[in-house]
N, C-alpha and C positions, 0 to 999 in steps of 0.2 A: 695811177693817182698816188698822191704821197701820202704816206702813214702822219698819223696824228703824233703829235709829239709825245703824249702821256705813254701810246702803245711802242714808239721805239724806245722809250728810257725802259718800259716791262721787258723788251727784249732782247735789249741789252743786258739789264739785271740778270735776268734767267739764264742770258750766254756767258756772264760771271762766275754765276753760281755753277753752272755746269763744268766752266773749266776749271775751277776750284776743286770739283771731284773729283776729276779724275788727273789731277797734277798733284802727286802727291808730296810735293816739295811746299807746293801751297799748304796744302790741307794740315799737314802737321806745323805751317807757321802757323797760320789762321786758327785753325779751331784747337789744337794742344797747346800749343806753346803760351796764349797766354793767359789759360787756366793752369797749365804747371808751372810758369814760372810765378803767377803771384802767390799760388799757395807755397812753393818750396822755399821761395825767398822770404814771403810773409813768415813761414814757421819759425825761420832761424832765428826771429826777433819776437816771438808769440809770447813770449816771459819781460822783454822790454829790458828787465833790470836783472843785476847779478846778486846771488844769495848766497853766504855760507863760502864767502872766499876765504880763503887759507893766508895766516898771516904770522908769522912768527913771531913770537915775543921772549925776550931776555930782560928779568928783573935783577938789577944788581942792588937797587935801593932797599925793596924787599920793606917798607913802610906800609902804611895805611893810606898814605896817597898815591902809591903806585898799586895797588890792590883795586884801589876805587876807580883808576883809570883801567886797571884789565878789565874790572866786571862792568863796566859802562861798554868798554870795545865790544866784548864777548856778549854784550846782551844786544847788541846791532843785530838784525837780521842779516846784515851783508856780509858781516865778517866771523870768521870762525877763528879762535887763537890757539896756537899749539906752541906749547911750551916748550922753551929750551933753557940749561945752565949756562951755559957760555955763547957768547957772540960768533966765535968762529961754525959751530953748531949751526945757527940759525942760516949765517950767510950760505954754508954750504946746500943747506935745505933750497934759499932759495935759489943758487945755481943750479942746482938739480933739476929745478921746476916742479920739486915738493908744494912750493908755497909760492905766493904771490910779492914774498916781502919780508922784511922783518921790522918789529918797534923795539928798541932799545931804550931802557929807562936806567941811566947811568947812578951810580952810588951820590948821594947826597942831594938827591932831587927835591925830597920833600923839605929838609934843612932848608936849600937856599930858598924854596919857594913863600916858606913860612918866617921868614927874615927878610922878605922884600928883595932879593936877590935874583939876577939872573938865572933861568933854572931850564935847562936844553933838553928834551929829549929827541931821540933819533926815531925817523922813519923813512926807511929805505924801500924802494919799491920797484918790480919789475916792468918797466914801460911797455915792453914788447907788445905787450896785450891792453888796447887802447882801452876797453870798458871795466873791466877790474881794476886796474892803475887810477883812474879816475873817480872810482866811487869810492875805493879804500882811502884815497887822499882825502876826498871831502867829508867821509865820515870821522876817520880817525882825526884829522885836524879840528873838526865842529867840536869832537868830545872833548879833545885836550885844552882847548879856548874854552869851554863851558868849567870843567873842573879845576881850572888855573882860575878862570875869575871866582868861582865859587868860594876854594880858600883864602883868595884875597878879601873877599867880603868877611868872611869869618875873622881875619885878622883884623879889620877895620872895626868891626862889631866888640870885642872882646878887648883887645889890646889898648885899640884909640879911642874906644867906648862912643863911638860914632853911632849915631841912628841910623837903620835900613836905608832911609832915603837917601842921607848923603853918604854914606857908604859906597852904594849904588852907584852914586856919579862919581865917585874916587876910580872906584872899578872899571865902569865902564863911561868914560865923560864923552864918547862920541856911540849911541847905540845904533847897531844895524840892523832895519827891518827887510829880511830877505824874503822874499815872496815869489817865485817865478811864474808867470804867467803863460798859461796856454798850454804850458807841458808841465806841469806843477813838480814832478818829481825829476825834472831835469831827464829824463829818460831818451836814451840816443835812439833807440828802437823807436818809440814817438816820434821824434823827431824825422826819421827814415825814412818809415814805411808809406807816410801818405804821397812822398814826391816818386817812392820806388814803385808805386802801383801805378802812378801817372806817366812814369817812365815806361813801363813793361806795355803800358794800353798804347802810345805813340809809337815804343818801336818795332813793335809787332805789327802796326797797321803801315809802318813805311817799307819796312821789310817785303812784306806778302805784295803791297800795291806796286813797288817798285819792280819786283819779281815779276807780277804779271804783265804790264807793260814790255818790259825786256823781253818776256816770252812772245809777246806780240811782233816786237821787230826781230827776233829770232826766227820766227816762222813764216815771216812776211805776210801778216793779218792784219796789217793797219789800215787798210782800206775796208775789208770785212769788218773790223770794228769802226771805223770813222764814217762810214760811207752813210750814214743817216745823219750827218753833220758835228760837227767838231764836239760843239757843245754837247750834243746828246750823245757823243761818245763818252765824253769827261765825267758827267756826271751819270750816264746810264752804267757805267762800268764803277763809278764814283757810290754809287745809291748801295750797291750790296755790302761796300766798308761802312758806310754811316751805318746802317741796320744794324749790322753785327757788333759795331764797335759802340754802338751806342748802349746795345746790350750788355755788353761786357763793359762797357762802365757803368750801369746801373746794378748788375750784378756784384764787383768792386765794392761799390758804396754801400752794399745791403746786405752782402755777405761776408764778403773777409773783411770789414770794416768790424762788425759784431765780431766774428771769429776772432779776431787779433786785438778787440778792445781799443778802438783808436775812435778818438771823438769826433762826433759830426756837427757842429756847432752855429752852422751857416744855414740858409733858405736852401731847402732841395731845389725850387723851380729855379732859382738862382743858378745855382751848380750846374742844373741840366742845360739851361741856355750856354752855359760857358763851355762844357762839353762838347753840345753841339757846334758852337761856333770854332773850338779846338780842332774836331774831327775835321768839317768841310774846309778848314784850311790848310790839315794834312793831306788832303785829299789830291788838291793839284801840285800842293809840293811833291807827293811821292810818284805824279805820274811824271812830274818834268824830271824829275833824277832819273827815275826808271828810263824814259825815253833816252838817255844817254849813252846806255848799254846796249850791246847786239847780244850779249850773252849771259842768259837768265842766271847762270851758275857764276859767272865774274860778279853781278849786280847781286846776288846772296852773300857773295862773301867781303865785299867793299862796303853793305848798308851793315851787317851783322859786328864788323868792328868800327862802326861809327858810334855805336850805343854809350860806350864809356866816355869818350871827347865830349860828346854832347850833353851827359850829364855833369861833366868837370865845367864847360865853359857856361852854362845858363846861369850859376849864380846863387846854387842851391848848396852846394856840398860849401862852396866858399865863396867870400861875399863879392860880388859882380864889381864894385869900384875897386877891387884890389888886383883884378885882371889886367895885363896888358891890353895898351888901347885896340891893337888890332884885333884881339880875339873877343874885347866888349862889341867894334863893331861886327865882327861874324856872328858872335851871340846874340846881336839885335835883329838877325835874318832868320834867327830860328823861331818859330811859334810857343818852341818851350819858356824862351827865358818869359814873353809877358803871362803866359798861361800858369805858368808857376807861382807867379808873382798872386794873382788873382786869385788861383786856386787854394794856395794855402792860407791865405788872408780868411777865403769863407770858411774851410773846412775846421781849420785851427784856431782862427781868432773869434769867427763867426760875424764878419766884414760880409757889406753889402759888394754887389758885383759894380755898383754904380758909385763906390766909396774913391777907386783909381779910375776916373774918366780917361787920362792919358795912357795907361798900359791896357784897358781896353780898347781904344784908338790905334794903338800900336797893333794889338792884333789883328784888327777889322783890316787894315792898311795891309798888313802881310795876307790876309785874305786875298785882297785885291791884286797884290803884286803878283805871286804865286798862279793866280786865277789866269791873268794876263800873260805871263813868260809860258806857261802849261799851255794856251790857246793858240801861242805863235811857233812855238816850239812843235806844237802834234800836227797844226797847219802844215807847215814846211815839211815833216817827213809823209805825211799822208800824200801831199803833192809828189812830192819826190818820188815815194813807190808807184803812184800811178803814170 
């Protein structure tokens, strides 16, 4: 008598759980690596912003304006000013790495500005480190523009006798209203971490499940695994990974997001449905890739090196439209590409799952595609082994 499908799935689920416990490589990849990487990489950007970045300053003007500039810059929580008497000392400190740059106020700055002549200050930044240099540039530039506008406003009011309204129109004929959406502080950590957590979830699942399937081939156990039917074999093994990584996804969104102070603006139920669809798409994809290897070790090595290329071509770290056409085609074959679009829209922008129907359809079609080629490939291998 044949077993019921539900019993077969249960037995295959327990079989996979038993293999994971006995295989130290799988145990490390599936039970330790997701949590370790999530907390390790997350801790790097836990503060998300730079504070007290050292900036050398040389004031050759020694005027009321130059002191006002220095006071406003030093009051910023991001910048810590270090004063030097000459420009050469400031440059040397930057070259030695003791500060991230220098700010030079030349003689005659205030006099030129008060007479409405062009007045220049110099901000030199060591761009070897991305975060400090970008934060310094943004803050110092904004303060200089604000102080300069204030001086010009006073000139028009006192020297030209203009009212405050007319003087403001002359100082700032075009008023920029700058309001960053969804990442109010323009923090690199707030941008990177949601996608990074999703990538950790994906890659640990892919590596672990690919290893497991490659191990079945290496030990000639395909007939044992797929004996109750190809579909039962795929989803019986996949059920273990579906439950495990759904739990990881729930943990990341409820624990890591709170610890890292990341916003979650979308609907929790819709995000859960998206994660479920993403994981069930990754399961046949991973089993198909794993079936291409006869060595579990080789499979682990190849999949471990796939993490960074996948991250680069999915359009998260680099605009998708700017990728070469060949890489765009390759990227569209990865479930990560449509998932990241929907995931970031829900988490960071508060969008609905149904706001991007074409992207959602893309992910569904990839599920059908990988389920089909996985079924065909495993049926071929099972028949060949028998």
